[in-house]
PAFIDREN-195996 format. One record per atom (N, C-alpha, C, O, CB): x negated, y, z; residue in one letter. Coordinates in steps of 0.2 Angstrom, whole numbers, plus 5000, padded with zeros to 4 digits. Each point is the difference from the previous one (the first is absolute). Glycine has a CB too. Layout:
N
XYZA/...
***
This chain:
382
499749925001X/500150084998X/499650055002X/499450005001X/501649984999X/499650085001X/499450074994X/500450025007X/500449995004X/499350044977X/499650025017X/500250045010X/500250074997X/499750044996X/499249905015X/501750074994X/500550094998X/499550025000X/499849994995X/501450045009X/498349995001X/499750085004X/499650014990X/500150044997X/499549935024X/499749964977X/499649994996X/500049984995X/499850034995X/499949985012X/500549924993X/500350004992X/499549904998X/500049964995X/500050235001X/499749815010X/499549965003X/500349945001X/500649995002X/498750095003X/500249874993X/500649905001X/500050025011X/499550035002X/499849824984X/501250145017X/499950005007X/500449914999X/500349964996X/499850225010X/499649815003X/500249924997X/500149995005X/500050055004X/499449904988X/501249975008X/500650025007X/499549975007X/499449995002X/502149994990X/499050025010X/499650005012X/500549955001X/499849945002X/499850225005X/500849844993X/500349965005X/500850045000X/500250064999X/498649885008X/501750004996X/500550044999X/500150045009X/499549995003X/501049914985X/499850125014X/500350055004X/500750015003X/500550024997X/498850024997X/500749945013X/500950014999X/500150075000X/499550044999X/501149865007X/500050134997X/500050065000X/501050025004X/500449964999X/498250064988X/501650025016X/500650005007X/500550074995X/500450045003X/498649925015X/500750034974X/500350084998X/500750035006X/500249955003X/499650024981X/500450115017X/500650005002X/500649994995X/499849994994X/499650095015X/501349914993X/500350004998X/500750045004X/500050025006X/499149884989X/501650084999X/500550035003X/500149945006X/500550015004X/500050064985X/499349905012X/500249945006X/499349985004X/499849945001X/501249994991X/498850105009X/499150005005X/499649974996X/499850044996X/500649935017X/499149944985X/499850024998X/499649914997X/499949965004X/500450195001X/499449844987X/500349984997X/499149985001X/499550045000X/501950004993X/498649895006X/499249965000X/500049994993X/500449994996X/499549945016X/499850074988X/499649974991X/499150005002X/499750035004X/501450044986X/498949885005X/499349974994X/500250074996X/500550024998X/499549805001X/499250195000X/499850024993X/498850015000X/499649985004X/502250134996X/498349914991X/499349974999X/499650084999X/500250064998X/500249794994X/498950135013X/500050054998X/499350014995X/499849954997X/501050085013X/498750044989X/499950014994X/499250055004X/500050015006X/501649984984X/497850025007X/499450015002X/499650024994X/499849974995X/500349955015X/499950134992X/499350034993X/499550025003X/499950055003X/500750014989X/499149905007X/499150015004X/499750064998X/499650035004X/500149864996X/500550144994X/499750044993X/500150095004X/499650054999X/500949844988X/500450105016X/500050065000X/500450015009X/500250055003X/499749974981X/499949915017X/500049985007X/500550025003X/500050025006X/499149984994X/501849984995X/500450045004X/500549894997X/499949954997X/499750275002X/500749805004X/500649925004X/500850034998X/500250065000X/498949905013X/501549984984X/500550025002X/500449944999X/499849954998X/500050165000X/501149935003X/500349934998X/500450014996X/500450045000X/499649915010X/500150004984X/500650044994X/500449995001X/500450034997X/499249964997X/500649955011X/500749995001X/500450085004X/500550034998X/499249805004X/499750195004X/500550025000X/500050084998X/500250045004X/500049875004X/499650124985X/500450014998X/500750014995X/500350054997X/498949945008X/500749964995X/500249954996X/500950025002X/500550014997X/498249885002X/501250105011X/500650015003X/500150085001X/500550044999X/499349845008X/499450144994X/500350095001X/500049985008X/500450005005X/500750054983X/498149955013X/500249995008X/499249995001X/499849965004X/501749965000X/498050124992X/499550025003X/499950025007X/499749975004X/500350044986X/500350035011X/500350035010X/500149975001X/500350025005X/500150054998X/499649854997X/500749985004X/500650015003X/500249985006X/499349994992X/500650064997X/500850045001X/500449984992X/499750004994X/499850145017X/501549834991X/500150014992X/500250034999X/500350045005X/499849904992X/500050084994X/500350085000X/500950015004X/500150055002X/499149974985X/501249935014X/500550005005X/499750035007X/500250055004X/500349864989X/499250055007X/499750005008X/499850125002X/500250045004X/498749764993X/500750234998X/500050034997X/500750065004X/500250045004X/499149884986X/500950035005X/500650064999X/500350015004X/500150065000X/500149924992X/500149975014X/500349985006X/499650035004X/500250035005X/500249874993X/499050115001X/499750045006X/499850084998X/499750035004X/499949855001X/500450144991X/500150104999X/500649964999X/499749955001X/499250174992X/501849865005X/501050055004X/499950025004X/499950065002X/501149894996X/498949965007X/499950035007X/499750055004X/500350045005X/499949884994X/499150084998X/499550085004X/500350044997X/500250045004X/498549944999X/501650044992X/500450054995X/500549995006X/500250065002X/499649924982X/500449985019X/500550075007X/499950015002X/500050065002X/500649945000X/499249925002X/499850025008X/499350055002X/499850034995X/500849855007X/499150115004X/499250005003X/499949974999X/500449964998X/499550085008X/499249934995X/500049934996X/499649985004X/499649964998X/500550054991X/500049995019X/500049965005X/500549994997X/499949974994X/499650055015X/501349984992X/500849995002X/499749974992X/499649965002X/501450175008X/499049854985X/500149974996X/499649915001X/500349945002X/499950194993X/498849915003X/500049915003X/499849985005X/499649955000X/500350034994X/500550055011X/500149955008X/501049985000X/500249945001X/498650175009X/501549934989X/500749974997X/500350004996X/500249954999X/499950065007X/500050054990X/500349974995X/499949974993X/500449994996X/499950075011X/498849924994X/499949964992X/499949925003X/500149954997X/499150154995X/500549915016X/500149945002X/500549935000X/500149954997X/499350145008X/501149955002X/500849984996X/500349984998X/500449955003X/499450074995X/500150024993X/500550024992X/499949955001X/500349965002X/499750134990X/499249935004X/499849934996X/499449965002X/499649994996X/500850084995X/499549905016X/499549975002X/499250004997X/499749945000X/501350005004X/498650144994X/499550044998X/500049995005X/500650005003X/499250064989X/499549935012X/499550025004X/499450045002X/499449995002X/501149944996X/499750134999X/499650044997X/499750055006X/500249995005X/500649994983X/498750085013X/499950025006X/500350124998X/500350024994X/498449835011X/501250164999X/500250075000X/499650064993X/500350054997X/499949915018X/499350024984X/499150014995X/500450004994X/500350044997X/498449885009X/501449984995X/500249984991X/500650044999X/499950054996X/499849815003X/500950125004X/500550054997X/499850124995X/500050044996X/500949855018X/498750084992X/499950084999X/499850004993X/500350004995X/499450045017X/499549964989X/499749964994X/500550014992X/500350034996X/499149855016X/500650064990X/500649944993X/500450064996X/500050024994X/500549865016X/500250174998X/500550024994X/499450075002X/500049995006X/501749954994X/498150095000X/499450045002X/499650004990X/500350044996X/499649915021X/499650014981X/500049954994X/500650024993X/500150034995X/499449885016X/500950044995X/500650024993X/500150054999X/500050024994X/500649925007X/499650125004X/499950084998X/500150044997X/500450044998X/499349935004X/499350014998X/499750044997X/500049974991X/500150044996X/499249995016X/500549904987X/500449964996X/500350054993X/499950014994X/500449915017X/500450104997X/500850004996X/499650104997X/500150024994X/501249885018X/498350134992X/499750065001X/500050014993X/500450014996X/499049985016X/499749984986X/499550004993X/500749994995X/500150034995X/498549905009X/501750024999X/500649994991X/500350064998X/499950024994X/500649885008X/499950135004X/500350044997X/499650084998X/500350044996X/500649895010X/498650074996X/499250035000X/499950004991X/499950054996X/499549895020X/500749994983X/499750014995X/500750004991X/500049994994X/498549955015X/502350094996X/500549994993X/500449945006X/500650025001X/498650004984X/500749935017X/500549995001X/500649955001X/499849955002X/499550114996X/501249945001X/500550015005X/500449945002X/500550025004X/499450094991X/500249835005X/499949934999X/500850015000X/500449995004X/498349965003X/501250074985X/500749994994X/500850035004X/500250045004X/499149814989X/501150105005X/500450045000X/500650014991X/499949974995X/499050085017X/501850024991X/500349984998X/500550094995X/500250055003X/499649805007X/500350144984X/500250084999X/500950005003X/500549984997X/498450064990X/501250015021X/500450015003X/500650054997X/500150064998X/499149915010X/501149984994X/501150064997X/499950045003X/499749985006X/501449974993X/499050125000X/499950065002X/500750035004X/500550034997X/498550004993X/501049965015X/500850025001X/500150085000X/499550034999X/500749865009X/500650144992X/499850044995X/500350075008X/500049985006X/500349944976X/500050145014X/499850055006X/500950025000X/500349964997X/498150095001X/501949995004X/500850034999X/500050024991X/500550004996X/499750075018X/499449944986X/500350014990X/499749954998X/499450025001X/500650094995X/500049855003X/499649954996X/499349964998X/499949954998X/501050115000X/498749995003X/499249995000X/499749955003X/500250005006X/499750104993X/499749854999X/499949965003X/499250045004X/499650044997X/501449844995X/498850125012X/499750045007X/499449955002X/500249945001X/501150135005X/498149934994X/499449965004X/499950085006X/500150064999X/499149844988X/500550075018X/499650025004X/499649995004X/500149955004X/500350074994X/499150005003X/499250015001X/499750035008X/500250065001X/499949984984X/499649935019X/499850045007X/499449985000X/499849954997X/501150055010X/498850064996X/499250015002X/499950045008X/500150065000X/499649964985X/500249955020X/499650005008X/499649985003X/499949944998X/500750065003X/499050035004X/499449955004X/500250015007X/500550045002X/498449994990X/500849945010X/500149995007X/499649995003X/499649974996X/501050005003X/499050025009X/499549985006X/500149954999X/500549974999X/499550105009X/499149914992X/499549925003X/499850015005X/499650055000X/500049904992X/500450015014X/499350005003X/499650005001X/500049945002X/500250065000X/499250024997X/499649964996X/499250005006X/499950035005X/500850014979X/498949895013X/499550005008X/499449974995X/500049974995X/500949995019X/498650084990X/499350014995X/499449945003X/500149985005X/500250184994X/499149814996X/499949935001X/500049965005X/499949935000X/499850114993X/500250025011X/499849975007X/500850005003X/500050065001X/498649995001X/501849935000X/500450045004X/500450065000X/500650025000X/498649925003X/500450084997X/500150095002X/500650024997X/500149964995X/498750075004X/501550015002X/500550034997X/500250044996X/500250055003X/499849935003X/500150034986X/499850054996X/500850055000X/500550005004X/498549914986X/500950125006X/500850044999X/500549984992X/499950014994X/499450115014X/501049874995X/500550004996X/499950004993X/499750054997X/500749995013X/499849924988X/499750004990X/500650004999X/500249995006X/498649944991X/501950094997X/500550034996X/499849934994X/499449994999X/500850185005X/500349814993X/499749934998X/501150034996X/500550005003X/498049885010X/501350124979X/500450054998X/500749905001X/499849955002X/499250214987X/501749875007X/500449935002X/500350084991X/500150064999X/500149845023X/500050034973X/500450034992X/500349975001X/499849955003X/499750094988X/501249995006X/500649934997X/500450014993X/500350064999X/500049915014X/499849984983X/500750024994X/500549955004X/499949945002X/499550094983X/501150015015X/500849945002X/500650054996X/500150054998X/499549895018X/500750014986X/500750024993X/500749995007X/500249945000X/499349974983X/500750135022X/500449985003X/500750034996X/500150044996X/499049955014X/501349974993X/500950014996X/500150074997X/499850055002X/500849885008X/499850054986X/500350044996X/500550045004X/500349985005X/499649944986X/500150155008X/500450055004X/500849995001X/500349994994X/498950095000X/501249905011X/500549975002X/499749915003X/500349975004X/500650124986X/498749905008X/500049925004X/499749975005X/499449975001X/500650024990X/500450025013X/499849955008X/499250015001X/499850004994X/501249895004X/498750125004X/499250015002X/499849945003X/499549984999X/500650155003X/500449865002X/500049925003X/500149964996X/500049955003X/500250075006X/500049984988X/500249944997X/499549974992X/500249994994X/501150075011X/498149924998X/499549975000X/499250024996X/499650044997X/501649905006X/498750004998X/499550065002X/499150044993X/499649974997X/500949935018X/499650134985X/499550074995X/499449944996X/499849965005X/500150185006X/500049854984X/499449994995X/499450065003X/500050064997X/501049904990X/498550035018X/499350015000X/499949994999X/500349964996X/499450045007X/499650044995X/499349985000X/499550045004X/500150064998X/500349894992X/498950065014X/500050035003X/498849984998X/499649954997X/502250075013X/498150064993X/499049964998X/499950045009X/500450035003X/499049984976X/500149995022X/499750025007X/499550014998X/500049994994X/500449965013X/499350074995X/499350005004X/499550045002X/500350055001X/499949894994X/499050075008X/499850065000X/499650024995X/499449985000X/500750005011X/500050074984X/499650044995X/500650024996X/500649985000X/498349974999X/500450134996X/500350034998X/500850024998X/500449964997X/498550015003X/501250085002X/500450024996X/500449994993X/500649995000X/498750045006X/500049984986X/500149984998X/500149894996X/500449974996X/499250185008X/499849855001X/500149925000X/500749975002X/500249944998X/498550065005X/501850045001X/500649955004X/500550034994X/500249964996X/499650035020X/500450054983X/500250074992X/499849914995X/500449965001X/498950245001X/500249784995X/499749954993X/500449965000X/500349984995X/498650035005X/501349945009X/500349955000X/500650005003X/500349955002X/498650014998X/501550105000X/500450015001X/500350004991X/500650005000X/499050035014X/500249984984X/500050034993X/499949894996X/500449984995X/498650215009X/500549794999X/500449964996X/500649925003X/500249954997X/498650104995X/501249985015X/500949985002X/500550014996X/500449964997X/499450085013X/500250044989X/500650024996X/499849964993X/500549974998X/499850155008X/499049884989X/500549994996X/499949955001X/499650004996X/500650064997X/499749855010X/500149954999X/500950025004X/500449974997X/498249955002X/501750115004X/500649975001X/500250034993X/500549964998X/499650045016X/499850064982X/500250034993X/500350055002X/500649985000X/499649924992X/499950155011X/499950095004X/500250044991X/500350054999X/498349955016X/501349984984X/500050044990X/500849964996X/500250014994X/497950005003X/502149955007X/500949994997X/500350065007X/500650025001X/499549804993X/499750195009X/500350045004X/500250084998X/499550055001X/500049875006X/501050104992X/500350064999X/499750085005X/500050064999X/501349844998X/498550075007X/499650055003X/499849955008X/500249955003X/500550184989X/498549945011X/499649975003X/500150035007X/499750065000X/499849914989X/500850015018X/499850075002X/499449985004X/499849945001X/501450114999X/498750015002X/499449975006X/499950045005X/499950065000X/499449884992X/500750045013X/500449995007X/499650005007X/500149955003X/500849994990X/498750115008X/499650025003X/499850085007X/500250054998X/499849864991X/499650095016X/500450045006X/499150044996X/499749984996X/501549955019X/498750134989X/499950054996X/499249995000X/499650034996X/501550065007X/498649875001X/499249984998X/499950034993X/500350004995X/499749875012X/499250164996X/499750004996X/499549974992X/499649965001X/500850095009X/499849974986X/499749934996X/500549954993X/500049994994X/499250015020X/501449994992X/500449964997X/500549984993X/500149964996X/499650065013X/500550054994X/500250014992X/499550004995X/499949954996X/501050125007X/498850014996X/499549934991X/499849965004X/499449994998X/499950094990X/500749875017X/499649904998X/501049984996X/499949994994X/498949945025X/501650084982X/500449994998X/500250014994X/500349954998X/499650065011X/500150044988X/499850024993X/499249994998X/500049984994X/501150115007X/498749924999X/499449924997X/500349934997X/500149974994X/499150065016X/501049944998X/500149924998X/500850024995X/500249964995X/499249955021X/500950134986X/500449974993X/500050054995X/500550024997X/500449925009X/498750074992X/499850034992X/500049994995X/499550014997X/500250015007X/500949974993X/499849954992X/500449935000X/500149954996X/498550085004X/501849995006X/500549925003X/500550025002X/500349955001X/499049985003X/501050134997X/500550015006X/500350054990X/499750044997X/499749975024X/501349964979X/500350084996X/500050055004X/499750054999X/500949924993X/499950025011X/499750105006X/500249975007X/500349955002X/500450194989X/499049915010X/499749995007X/500350065006X/499850064999X/499149874993X/501550065014X/500350045004X/499449995003X/499649955000X/501750065001X/498850085003X/499449965009X/500450035005X/500050065000X/498649944998X/501849965006X/500450035007X/499550015006X/499949955002X/501149994995X/498850115005X/499849995008X/500749975006X/500649995001X/498650134994X/500249865008X/500749965006X/500050035004X/499650035003X/500449864996X/500950105001X/500250065004X/500050045007X/499950065002X/500549904990X/499649965011X/499750015006X/499150005004X/499950005006X/501249964991X/498550064996X/499650045002X/500250094999X/499750035004X/499549844993X/501050165001X/500350054999X/500550005005X/500050065001X/499749954988X/500749965014X/500050025005X/499850025005X/500050055002X/500549924993X/499249975007X/499350005007X/499350084999X/499750025005X/500249804993X/500150214995X/499750065000X/500650055002X/499950065002X/499149914989X/501350025009X/500850055000X/499950015008X/499950065002X/501149884988X/499250005016X/500150005003X/499350015007X/500250005006X/501049974985X/498150035005X/499550055003X/499850054999X/499450025002X/500549924999X/500550084997X/500350104997X/500550005004X/499950065002X/499949964984X/500849965017X/500550015003X/499849975010X/500250025005X/500549974980X/499049975014X/499850005005X/499350065003X/499849995006X/500649884991X/499350185000X/499950054998X/500350085001X/499850055003X/499849854991X/500750115004X/500750044998X/500950005007X/500450045002X/499049924981X/500549985017X/500549995004X/499849945006X/500149945000X/500650104991X/498950015015X/499949965006X/500649975006X/499949975005X/499250114993X/501649944999X/500749965002X/499949954996X/499649984996X/501250105006X/499649895002X/499849904996X/500950014995X/500049984994X/499349905022X/501550154986X/500550034998X/499950034994X/500249994994X/500250025016X/499150054993X/499950024993X/499649974993X/500149994993X/500150095015X/499549904996X/499349964994X/500549964994X/499950014994X/498849945017X/501949994992X/500349985000X/500650034995X/500349974996X/499049985013X/500950094991X/500250024997X/499850044990X/500250004995X/500149985018X/499250034991X/499550044994X/500049944998X/500650004997X/498650115006X/500449824997X/499749934996X/500650014995X/500150024994X/499349895017X/501250054994X/500950004994X/500150044995X/500350004995X/500349995014X/499050054993X/500650094994X/499249984993X/500150024995X/500650155019X/498749804987X/499350024998X/500249944995X/500250014994X/498850035018X/500949894991X/500249934999X/500550004997X/500049964996X/499550015012X/501350084991X/500649974996X/499650054993X/500149974995X/501450005016X/498250104989X/500150034994X/499349954998X/500149974995X/500650175006X/498949855001X/499549954995X/500349954995X/500050014994X/499249985016X/501149954994X/500349984998X/500750004994X/500149974994X/499250025016X/501150064994X/500449994994X/500150094995X/500550014997X/500349875010X/498650164994X/499950054996X/499350014998X/499850024994X/501150045011X/498749925000X/499349994994X/499350015000X/499949984995X/500950045001X/498849995007X/499450024999X/499850055002X/499850025005X/500349944988X/500350084999X/500250075001X/500150085003X/499950065000X/500249854996X/500650005007X/500250085005X/499850015006X/499850065002X/501149934993X/499249945008X/499249995004X/499650065002X/500050045004X/499949854991X/499450114998X/499850045000X/500150094999X/499650045001X/500149854999X/501050124997X/500450065004X/500050035006X/499950055004X/500649924989X/499949975007X/500149985011X/499450035001X/500050065002X/500649805001X/498550114997X/499749995006X/499850044997X/499450005003X/500449915003X/500150164987X/499850045001X/500250085002X/499750054999X/499949854995X/501150075008X/500550085000X/499850005009X/500050055003X/501349954986X/498349935016X/500350025009X/499750095000X/499650034996X/500249835012X/500550154995X/499350055002X/499649995007X/500350005005X/500350104989X/498649885005X/499849995004X/499450095002X/499450005002X/500949844993X/499950195004X/499750065002X/499550025007X/499450035001X/501649994992X/499649935015X/500050045006X/499849935002X/500149995006X/500750114995X/498949864993X/500049905005X/499450025001X/499750064999X/501049824995X/499150065008X/499149995002X/499750004996X/500250014995X/499749935011X/499450054997X/499549984993X/500049934998X/499749984995X/499650115009X/500949884999X/499949915002X/500949984994X/499849994994X/499550005027X/501250014979X/500550064998X/499850004993X/500249964996X/499950135016X/499549974986X/500050014995X/499549954996X/500249994994X/500150125009X/499349874999X/499649974996X/500149904997X/499849964995X/499550145014X/501449884997X/500549985000X/500350004993X/500049954997X/499950075015X/500450034986X/500250034995X/500149984995X/500349984995X/499450065010X/499749984998X/499450024991X/499849914995X/500149994994X/498950135015X/500749854996X/499849955000X/500749934996X/499949954996X/499250135015X/501449934993X/500950004999X/499950014989X/500049974994X/500850135025X/499349964984X/500250054990X/499349954996X/499949964995X/500550255009X/499349804998X/499249984994X/500049935000X/499549974996X/499550145008X/501449835001X/500049925001X/500849994994X/500149954996X/499350025021X/501250114982X/500649964999X/499950034989X/500149964995X/501050075022X/498550044983X/499850034994X/499349964995X/499750014995X/500950115011X/499449835000X/499649954995X/500349934999X/499849974995X/499250095008X/501649925001X/500049934999X/500950034995X/500449964998X/498749965017X/500850134984X/500850024995X/500349944995X/500449965001X/499350174998X/499849884996X/500249954998X/500449964998X/500249984995X/499350065008X/500549935006X/500049905000X/500650005006X/500249965005X/498149994993X/501950135000X/500650005008X/500650034995X/499950064999X/499349985015X/501349924981X/500450024997X/500649955005X/500649994998X/498750054988X/500549955018X/500649965003X/500649975002X/500249955003X/499150094996X/501150044998X/501149964996X/499749984992X/500449984996X/500950145011X/498149894993X/499949974991X/500049924999X/500249964996X/498950155002X/500249885012X/500049944998X/500749955004X/500049954998X/498550084999X/501949995008X/500449965003X/500650014995X/500449955000X/499150065012X/500550044982X/500650004997X/499649914992X/500249944998X/500550285005X/498749824996X/499849915000X/500349925001X/500249964996X/499150125009X/500749935002X/500149955006X/499149995001X/499849945001X/501749994995X/498150105004X/498949985002X/500250005004X/500550005002X/498650044993X/500349945009X/499950005005X/499750075003X/499650044997X/500449835000X/500250135008X/499650064999X/499549985008X/499750035004X/501350094987X/499149845010X/499349995008X/499649944996X/500249964996X/500750045018X/498250014989X/499749934999X/500049965005X/499550005004X/499950054989X/501149925009X/500449975006X/499649924997X/499949955004X/501650134999X/498449914991X/499449954999X/499549975002X/499849965004X/500550074990X/499450045002X/499350015003X/499850005005X/499549985001X/500550054993X/500550005011X/499850055005X/500049905005X/499649995005X/501150194991X/499949775002X/500049935002X/499249964998X/499749975004X/501650034993X/498650024997X/499549944996X/499350005003X/499649965000X/501050074989X/499450065015X/499150005005X/500049955008X/499649985004X/500250174992X/501049855003X/500449935008X/499649934999X/499649965001X/501950094999X/499249964995X/500049934996X/499649954999X/500049945000X/500550124995X/499149995004X/499249964994X/499450005002X/499649974999X/500850084991X/499750025015X/499350005002X/499849995009X/499649965003X/500350144986X/500749965014X/500250015008X/499949945000X/499449984999X/501450125005X/499849864996X/500349965006X/499549955000X/499949965005X/501450074994X/498149954993X/499549965002X/499450025003X/499849985005X/500649974987X/499350125005X/499350045006X/500050035002X/499550045000X/500049954997X/501050015005X/500150085006X/500349985005X/500450055003X/499750034989X/499849855012X/500549965004X/499550035007X/499550034999X/501049834993X/499750145015X/499850035003X/499049965001X/499949945000X/501650115004X/498149994997X/499149975001X/499849984995X/499549964999X/500550015010X/500350044987X/499849994991X/499450044998X/500150065000X/501249934996X/497849995000X/499850044998X/499749954993X/499749955000X/500250135012X/500349974983X/499849974992X/499450044998X/500050065002X/501249914994X/498349995000X/499350014997X/500450034994X/500650005000X/498349895005X/500550134989X/500650044995X/499949954997X/499850044996X/500350095002X/499749774998X/500149984997X/500649985002X/500450004996X/498649995000X/501249985010X/500549965001X/500550044999X/500449984996X/499249965012X/500550134994X/500650064999X/500249964995X/500449955000X/499250185002X/499949914993X/500249984994X/500449924998X/500649994997X/498350105003X/500849865001X/500149934997X/500549995001X/500449984996X/498749975005X/501250095010X/500749945001X/500650074997X/500649994999X/499049915016X/500050164984X/500950054996X/500249974995X/500649984999X/499150135003X/499649884993X/500349974998X/500149944997X/500250024995X/499750065007X/500149864998X/500449925008X/500850024999X/500449984995X/498550025019X/501150064996X/500550014997X/500450014994X/500449964998X/499250065010X/500350034990X/500450054994X/500549934993X/500549994997X/498150155004X/500449835000X/500249934994X/500649995005X/500550024999X/498349914993X/501150045015X/500749965000X/500850025001X/500549974999X/498749985004X/500550144998X/500750035003X/500449994991X/500650014999X/498950115014X/500249874984X/500250024992X/500549984995X/500149945002X/499050074998X/501249994997X/500549974995X/499849915001X/499449985000X/500750144989X/500549865013X/500149904997X/499450004997X/499950054997X/501449925000X/498349995001X/499649974998X/499750034998X/499949994994X/500649955005X/498950135004X/499649985000X/499549955002X/499649974996X/501050115004X/499549935005X/499649965003X/500049945001X/499749985004X/500350115000X/500449854991X/499949944997X/499549994998X/499649975002X/501350034996X/499150064993X/499850054996X/499149975002X/499749964997X/501550165004X/498849935006X/499149995001X/499849965001X/499450004999X/500550075004X/500449855001X/499849965000X/500049944993X/499649964999X/500650095013X/500249984985X/499949944995X/499450024996X/499849954996X/501450025004X/498550115000X/499450034998X/499549965004X/499649974998X/500950144998X/499649905010X/499250015005X/499449965000X/500049945002X/500650105005X/498950014990X/499649924999X/499749965008X/500050025005X/499650044980X/500249875014X/499649985008X/499850025002X/499750044999X/500349925001X/500050025006X/499650035008X/499450005000X/499750025005X/501049955001X/
***
C-alpha cells in the first residue's frame, strides 16, 4: 500500500483493536495498521472509511454538538448525553467537539455556503405585494483572556432574513420562515453573509424588502450593500420603540413630574405613529425652551438631530397602512435566542473563537427546518 503522506510503499504491521464512540456507547473492532518507514507515519485505512479517525463517528459528533449548542458543556456531558444516548464524554470533549463543529460552520459561511434551501413563498402586505424582511443588530457577550482573566465584552452581530405572516393573518398561527447568521466579524462581513442567505431564499421574488433596525451606526449602510442588486425595492424602517426610548430620555429631562411625562409621551407617540416623523419633528422644533436648563436644551438638540437624521425611515402611518411591521422585535429576540440564551448565562465567559463558533452554530440550529440536517449531510468526517 502507498503511504497517504509521501506516496512511498508502506508495510502492514498488525491488526489493532479500536473502541470508537457511537450513539450507543462503544463498538470494538479490529482493523489493519500500516506504517511508512520513509516518512515515519502510520495510519488505519479502515478508520478513514468509517469516518472515525478521531474516535467519534459523525453521528456522535452531531449529537454531542447538538446538545452542546443547547446546554452548558458540563450539563450536556454529565447529564444529558450520558442519560439520553449512553455516550460517555468529558465536558472538555463536549466543548472541543461543539466548538470544532461551530468553527467548521463559521468557515463555510465565510466561504459563502448557505447549506442549501429553497426559494420562499413570500407573504403579502395589505395591498397584496409580496414582502420580505431583514434585520441586523449586535449583543454583548462576556469574554475571558488566555489565563482565564475577565476581559471586556465583545459584540457579535446577529443578522436575519425572515418571512412573517401576511397582513391580517394571526401571527401565532404558524412558525415563521427564518434564517440567521451571527458572530464576531466586521459589518461588511456580516452583511455579505446575510446577502448569501437572502439569495438562498430568493428575496428577488419579493416586491418589497423591509429593512428593520434600530438607530445603530452603520446598520442602514450595511443592509443597503447587502441588498444591492438582489432586492426590487427596499424600505428602511426605524424601530418604533427605539424612537420612543429617545423621546422618553428627553421627556425625563423636561418633565420631572411622572404624570406630565406620561401625558407628553402619549401625545408624542400618537403623533409619531399616526401622523409620522415630520409632524413629530415640527412639534419638537416648536417647543419653547428659552428658559430651560442647559441640560434640557442639550437633550433637545440631540433629540432633534436624531429625528432629522432618521426622518426618511419614520413614515409610520404609511407603514401601518400597508400592514408592515414597525418594531424590530424579531431581531431583538434573535439576539436573545441565538446568542443570549446559550452564551450569556450566569458566570459564563468566552474567548473570541468560541464566541463565533457557538454563535454560528446556534444560528444554524435556530434557522429554518432542514438547514441543520443539510449541514450534517454535507459535513466532512471528524
